[in-house]
Each structure stands twice: as structure tokens, then as C-alpha cells.
N, C-alpha and C positions, 0 to 999 in steps of 0.2 A: 867236712870232717877230715879231709885230707891234710889240711894244714894244722888240725888238731893232732892227728896221729905223727906227724913230722915233729911237732913240738915235743910230745911225749918222748919220742925216740931221741931228739936232741938232748933232752934233759934228764934221761935215764941214767943211773949210775953205770958208768962205762960207756956211755954215749950210744950212737946209732947202732953200731955192731953188736953190742951186749943186748940192746933191745930186740933186734932182730933174731938173735940166739935164743933169748927168752920166749919169742913168739913161736919159734920152731919147737922149742921144748914143750910149750903149753900145747901145741897142736898134736904132737906125739902123745902126751899124756891124756889127750882127750881121744886117742884112737884115729887120728886124721892121718892115716899112714901115706896118702897121695899128695899131701900138702907140702910145699916148700915156699918159704918167704925170702925174699932177697932184699926188701926194704919194707918199711912200715906203712906207706900211704895206699898199697894196693895198685899203684899206677905202673909198676915195672912188669914188662912182659914176662919176666923170669919168676914172678909170683905166680905159682900154680896149685890148683885144689880140684878135686874131684866133686861133682854134684854130691855125692854121698858124704864127703867131708865137709862140704858147706852146710849140709843139714845137721851134721853133728856140731858145727859152731853156732849155728842160729839156735840150736836147743840150749848149748851151754850159755850163749849171751842172753837167752830168755830168762835166766835165773837173776839177772840184774836189774832191779827196778829202774834205775836211772837210764840204762840204755834202752828199756822198754819205753820209757816216758819219751825220751827225745827222738827216738826212731818213729815214733807214732804220733807226734805232734804235727799237724797239718801245716802250720806256719809259726814263726816266731819272730818278734821284734826285738832287736838287739839295741839297746839305748846306749850309744857311744858317747854321750855327753853333748857333742856338737852336732849329732844327726842320729837318726834311727835307721837301723839296717834291717830289712825284712828278709827273712830266710824262708823259703818255701820247701816242703818235702818234696823230694824228687819222685816219690812213688805216687802216682796219680790215684791209686786205690785207696792210700791213706788220705790224701787231700779231699777226694770226693766222698769219702765215708761209704756206708753201706756193708762193709765187711768187718768182722770182728778181728783185726790185725793186732797182734800181741807185740810183735817186732818185726822191724823191715830194714833192709839195707839194699839199695840200688848200686849199680857200678857200671862203669864203661871204660874199656880200653879197645883199641883197634882189634886186637888178638882175639878178644873174648866176646865182643859186640856188647849189646845192653843186656845186663844181668839183673836179677833180683832174687833175694832169699827173704822168705817170711816164715814167722811162725803165726798161726791163725787158728780159729776155732770153727770147724765146720761140722754140722748136725751134732752140736754139743760134744764134739771130739777134737783133740788137739790135732793139727796138721802142720806139716812142714811143706812149704813149696820153694823149690829151687828151679829157676829158669835161666839158661845160658843162651846167649848167642842171638838174641834178637836184633833184627836191623835197624829198629828204631825205638824210641820210647813208647810210641803208640802201639807198635807191634808187641812189645813187652807186656803192656798193660792189657791189650786185646788178649793175648796168650793166657795171662794170669787169670783174667776174668772168665774166660772159656774153662780153663782147668778147675777153677773153684766152683763155678756153676755146676759142672760135671761132678765133681767130688760131693758137693751138696745134695745131689740126688741120689747117691748111693745108699743101699739100705743100711740101717743102724745094726751093728753087730749085737747079738743077744748075750 
């Protein structure tokens, strides 16, 4: 998805800087007051956001069916004409099933560690999961599993 974000920025009217400005404006309009983007891919250490802001972002993104579909597909085969390229979802909870995950995004840069944001349903209630700074993909998956198991045991509100 990082090359796709780069391609969108490159072809955006006004180019990359206009795209990043639009990203920052959208973040502000959503109430993501601790967020600042330096570039489109999410790989620059100057891109910053709070866990709260990432929760706002995943809620906003969950309104788009195409994002929900692509972010929760376990794997996809791209037919390039001369070969097939298989892409696997980087969220093991999506790949392995068992959870009702409506939208998912993993990420990694050295400064942030391994991260995941998800919109899910637990106990028939919508829930947002934001985990930042895991040391490994396995730790990220284990942390998310423990958190979601715990949240699934909470009593339902009346």
C-alpha cells in the first residue's frame, strides 16, 4: 500500500506537496489535532499521530467499503499477465480469521515499532483497537489477541 499512496500523491493535482497538505487538512477536519503528515506513505519519521487520532482515522476509513474490503482480505492474487503476484494481509488476525475485523491497517517504522489499528465488533458492539510500539509482528498479534479476548469478556451495557 505504500507504493499506492506514493502514486496517489505523485498524480494528485499540485503534486506531492498538495497531496500532503490535503492529508493534513483532512486530519484537522476529522478532529485529529495531534496528527501531522510530512509525506504520503507513512514511512517518514516526521509523520506523527496520537493513538486517539488513529482511532478517529480508522473510524473515518471504516465508512468506505473498498477500504474495508481490501484491508480485510486475507490474500489476493494479482494477475500481471506474465505471472501472478500473491499479496498476503500483514495482519495475522485477518489472515487467520476468528475475529470480526471490519477494517485493518498494520505499519512499521523503527521510531514507532510494529503497529496496528482495527475497527472490529466485540460482544455485538463496535470497537476500535490501536496498538503502537510492538517489538515484533508476533508481539503485535499477541497483544491484539489478548486485548480483544479481554474486551470480549466485558459485560454488555444495558
